[in-house]
N, C-alpha and C positions, 0 to 999 in steps of 0.2 A: 427369484431365479436368476444368476449370475448373468451379468452383462455380457456382450459378444462384443464389445469395443477393441477389447485389447487381446493381445496372444497367450495362450494358457502357458507359454511358456515362463511367461514374466514371474517374476517374485520380489517383495522387497529388497533381496538383496541382488538381484542379478546386474545391476549397477557395477555391482564390485569387478567382474570382469573387464570391464572397460578405463578409457583413461578418465580421470577425474580432474577437472581442472579447478582452481581456487581451494583445492584442500590443504587444511594444517599438517603441516609435517609433527605427527604428535609424537613425542619422544617415546612413550611406554607401550606399547602393544596390548601388553596383559590388562594395563590400568583403564585402556581405551574400552577393551573387552568389557571390564567388568562394568562398567559407566553403560555402555550397552545395554547389558541385561539388564540393569536395574531399572533403565527408564522403559522396558518392554516390559516390564511386570506394572509397572506404575497407569492409573485410571487416562484415558485419552482426556486429552485438554477441552477437546469439541467432539461433536457426536455427526454420525456421517447422517443421519436426515438434518441436521443445519446445515451441513454440505448442502446435500440435495436443493434444500431452501434456499441458498443462495444459486446454484445453478439456474431455478426458474426464476429467481429474480433477472440475473444477466442475461437471461433469455429475451425478456423483456425489453431487456437494453438494446441488446441485437436487433430488436423487431422495432426500434425507433419508439417506443413506448415508455422508456426510461430514461435515466442519465445514472450513471456510475459516480462515486465521488470516492475517492480512495486517497487517504491523508492519516499523516502521523509522522513519527520520527526518523530521519535519516538512519539512524541506530540509537537503539535504545540502549540506555545505561545500567547497570546496575546500582549506581549512587545516585539516579532520579525515578523514583518509584512510589513516590508518597501518594498519599491518595488526594490531595488537592491537584498534584502535577497531572494525574491521571483525570480527573476530574474537569480540571482546566482544558486540557487537550481534547475532550469529549465536547466540551462547552465549543469551543471555535469552532470542530466538525458539525455539531447540532445547527450554529448558527448558519455556517455556509451551507447545508442542507437544504434549513428553512427559504432562505435568501435563492437559493436555486429554483425550488419547487416554488415559490412563488411566482417567480419571474415565468416558469417555462411551461408551469401548468402539467409538469409529470410527473412520477414518485422518484425521488432521487434512493437509490442504495448506496448504502453508506457503510463503508469497507474501512475498519483500520489499519495503517501499519506500526500494530501494536499488539504487545503479549506476543512477542517470537523473532521480532527483529534485532538479534542481537547479536549479527553476523555481516560483514562487508567484504565485496570481493574486493582488492587489490591490484593494484597495474605494475606493482613490484613485490617481492619476497622479501628486500629487504630499503629499509630508510633510514638516512642520515639524521642524528638527533645531538646538537650539540657538539659534534664533529666524532659523534660515533655512530658506527655502522650498527643497527638493531635489528632483530625480526621484525615483520611492518605489523602495526597494528591491528588486526582483524576483528574487531569487535569482543563486548565482554565477555561472548560463548565460547570467545577461543583462547584469549589473551587479556593482559593490561595494557593500558597507553601509557604506563610508568616508563620511564628512561631507564631499565634496565634490563641485564636476559635475563634474569630470575622471571623477571614480571612479563618479559616479551616471550617466554617459552611456552608452547602450547599447553594448557592443562585442562584435562577430559572432564574433570569435577564439574566446571565450569557450565558443562551442560547440561548438569543438574541443576545447578543452581539459576540458571534460563528457565526450567523448565519450572523448577518452583514459584521463580517468579512471576511467569505467566499465567501460573494459578492464581495468585493471588491479582494480580492486575485483571483474569478474566471473572472470577467471582466479583470485582466491585463494577464491573464496565456492564455484570447482568443486574447487579442491584439498583445501578444508574438509569438503564435503559428500562427495565422491568418493573420497578420500583417507587415511580412516581416522578423522579427526577425530569425525565425526558417527556412528561406532559404536556401537551401543545397549550395548555393555559398557564404553563411558566414559562415563555419565552421572551419575556422580559428578565426574568432572573437568571438567565442565562449569558447576560451579558455583562462580561467583566469590567469590572473599576474602568481597568484603563483605555476598555475598548468605547466604554458608554460617554466619556467625557470628549470623545472625537467626534469629527466630522461622520467617518463613518459606523461609527455605534451610532450617533443618532439617525443616521440613516436607516440603521436595521431596526433602531425604536420603533420608525414609522410604518415599517413592515409588520412588526409586531401589533402594534396598535390597530392597522385593519386585520391584521387573523383574531385578534380581538371582539372586533365590531361582526365580523363574519362567524364566529363560535356566537355570539347574544343574539344575532340574526337568526340563526338555524335553532337555538333555543328556543325564540321566541315563537317559532315557526310548529314547537312542537315537536322536535328532533329529539329523543333522547339522547343525549351527548355522554351521558356515563352510563350507557352501554356497547357505545360504540371504542373499543378497544382499541383502535389504529391513532387514537387521540393520546392516548394515555401512556403508551409506550412502544418503543420501535423496534426494529430489528437492527441489529448492531453485529456486523463479522469482522473478524480479522483476519491476516495476511501479514506474509513476510516472504522474504526473499526463499528458496528452500536450498540454498547456500551447500550448509555443512551437511552432508550426505548421512553419517552415523547417525546423527539427531533425529532426520526424517524417516528414514530405516525404521528407527525403534520406536517410534509413535506412530509407526503405519499398523492398522487393525484389517481386520476382515470383517464385514459386517454381517450379525448376523441373521438379517432380514432378505438380504439380496447376495451375501457370499461375495461381494465386491469390495477390494480394497480402499481404503481412504484414510489419507494422512491426516491425522487428527493432531497434529500440533497446530493447524490452523484451519479455518474454512477454505481459503483458498491461498496458493501459492504460486511465485512466479520465479522465473528464470532468467537473468539475465544475458547482457548482448555478451558479456564473456563465454558465458555458459553454455549456448544454445545449439553447441556442434551436436548434429543430427545422429554422430554415430559415436557420443559420447556418455556417458555416465549420466547425467543430469537430465537428458531427455528420454533415457533408458527407462530412469527413475518415476519422471512423470508420465512415462506413457501408459505404466498400470495402475498410476491411483485415478479414484473417479470424483476427487474434488473437481471444480472449478480452477482450472491454472492461465496462468500469466505468462507471455515472454515477451521482454524487453527488445526494443527493435531499435537499432541506431543505422549511422550511414555506413558500417559497410554490409548491411543487410540486400539482398538483392533477389527481386521477384520469386524465382526459382525456388530459393533455397528456404523462404516463410511458406511459398506453398507447401514443399515436402515437409516444413515442421507441421502444417497444418493437417498435411495428409497423416502424420506419424502420430499425431496426440490428439488427432478427434477424426479418425476413419468413418464413423457413422454421424458426420454432420450434426452434433446436440447443438441446439442454440442456447447460448451460457457457458459451455464446455471451454472458449477460448477468448481469451482477452490481449489483444495486440496492443502494449502499450509502446508508444512512438516516443521516441528523446532523438532528436535530431541537432538542436538549435535555433535559435534565433536566425531568421535568414536561408536558413536551409532546407525548411520542410517542403518547401514546392521542388526544390531539386531531387527528393526523395519519395515522398509518401505518396502522389499519384500515381504512379505504376504500380506499388503495392497496394494500393485499395483496389485498382483495377483488378491486377492480377489473383487478387483473394476472392474477388466478386465473382469475375468469370471459372474459380474453382469451386465456388458454390458452398465454401464454409459460412456460416452465418456467425462471424465473428463480432464481440465487439472492439469497439477501436478507441482507445483512451490517449490522452495526452499527456505525457510525463515531460513537462516544461523547465523542470530542474535540472538533472545531471548532465546535460552537453550545454551548460550554461554557464558551467563553475571555473573560476580563476582565483587566481593567487593577487591578494591586492600587495601592494608598497611593504606593509610592514610584516609580509608573509603569511595571511590569514586565507584560507579559501572563503570567499564569495561569490555572491552572483546577485546579478543588477534586476532589480524588480520588473525593470521597462521592457529588460529580455526576455522574462518569463513570460510577461503580460504578451510581446510579441510573438514569440512563438506558440500562444495560443490561439491569436487571433488568425495566424496562417492559418494553423490545422481547422479551426472551422471553417474559414474560407474556402479552403480546398474542400472539403466534403460540401459544403453547399455549392461548389460549381459542379461536383462530380454526380449530387442529388444522394449521396448517402449521411448517414447518422455519426455527426460526431457525439460518440458513446459517453466520453469520462474524461475526467480529469485524476493525475496519477501527481502528488504531490507532497514534499516534506515539511511540516510547519510541527510548531510546539504553542502550548498554551502560556507559556513564559515569556514574558516582554526582553525575549532576545534582542541582542545587534550583532545579525548578523549577516543580513543581505541589505544591499545597498539600496536604495530609493524607497518609492513608495510613500505611504503615508507615515507622518514623522520625520520625513526628509534624513534617514540616515545616511551619513555619507564615510568615505573610509577613514576616515578620522573617528569615528564614534564607532568602529567595530570593536576594541576593547573591552567598550564599557560594559558588556555583557553579554560576551561571546562564548558558550560553554559545549557547545554540540562535541561530542568526542569523534566525531568525524565531519559529514559536510553540512554546509550553514541551510539552514531554515529559516522557513518565513514566520514572522511572530504573527500574534495573534489579529493585530488589527492590519498589517500585510496582508493575512490569510481573508481576512472579510471583504477587503478592499478588491481584494483578484476575484472574492466571489462575486460582488457586484458586478464587475468589470464581465465576467464569465456568462452572469445573469443579461446582460444585454446583449452578447452573441447569442445565447438561445432563444431571447425573445423574438431576435428577428429571422 
């Protein structure tokens, strides 16, 4: 039976009647329509039942019984999709999740910014590159970062490439998480070489050794560990920003069991601080899909607007349906977050509150590269936890940009990367990411906040 959550007038295409922010200027409407038709006929990337499972898991987070870790690339690249890169990214997320679980004693819901995060919102439609004004790079789903008019012209065939690369990535993720790689007995094997030799890697090894002892103890007590599936595989979900609405519409399917619509491009999608206007296209699209959804909440958010969004996107107040992702910047959380928490709590919406300490802490170094300070990232997380502790609410999750590669894109943290080191291995196509060592260091710091 279909859900009553959404109005019957909604269709996957109803967003087209409204203003849509951050959409590319596609030069050939016919070519775009052809691509949309091809995408609509292709198999879904994920399934409705998987999305429902994630809603249930996030419902546990909303009740303070679990913690959300949402992590991955700022913007995935068509040029960085090797099996090793996908595996190493997953390794870091699994290490962080184990660290957080061990410290908090609650399950960690693992969601990757992966298998679809190929587009990014931009502040301006053009940018200056080597003295030439060009259309802004919007992510590989739309155009290429090369400095030419041709490369920067939106190309709808890239939507198909994004789909195909997402298929390959998802296949590998499912193989890793269900085929033995994620077995809890392999926690030592997840420690990458350049992490294992570091202080935080050694600290992780201590946690892994404790887990080994716990498993041996359970086996000695006669518990059949081989029969306990949760020890041998993990549930890993995918997410991305639902930015390019032509792509999201084309991958929306009606579930044969419930009659509800699901955006089958990912298990969960979010809308950004630039696209959460109540009467615009992105909110209209998300209002009709049954996936769990996220809303980025920045300094311009006011309590009445956020409550109105919750009312529009979750009228039935379903636990796990909404995740509010706070991104204010270090030193600014206390100014904005408490009033939002109080207003949403008073409205009765059972949301997940997650902290995105990345996006509001970006600045340009002297060499021109965008970067972030590890101390600013940690400071915003610390403020987020402190406010929830004061208000008696649950700091439900962490939303960060990271990679398994040994990049030098964020300043500080372990390894003492400074501005002079940024160019050593700066490979991101958009915003700076934490490397594996910095990510694991952050997990241990957050684990301390959770433990308290």
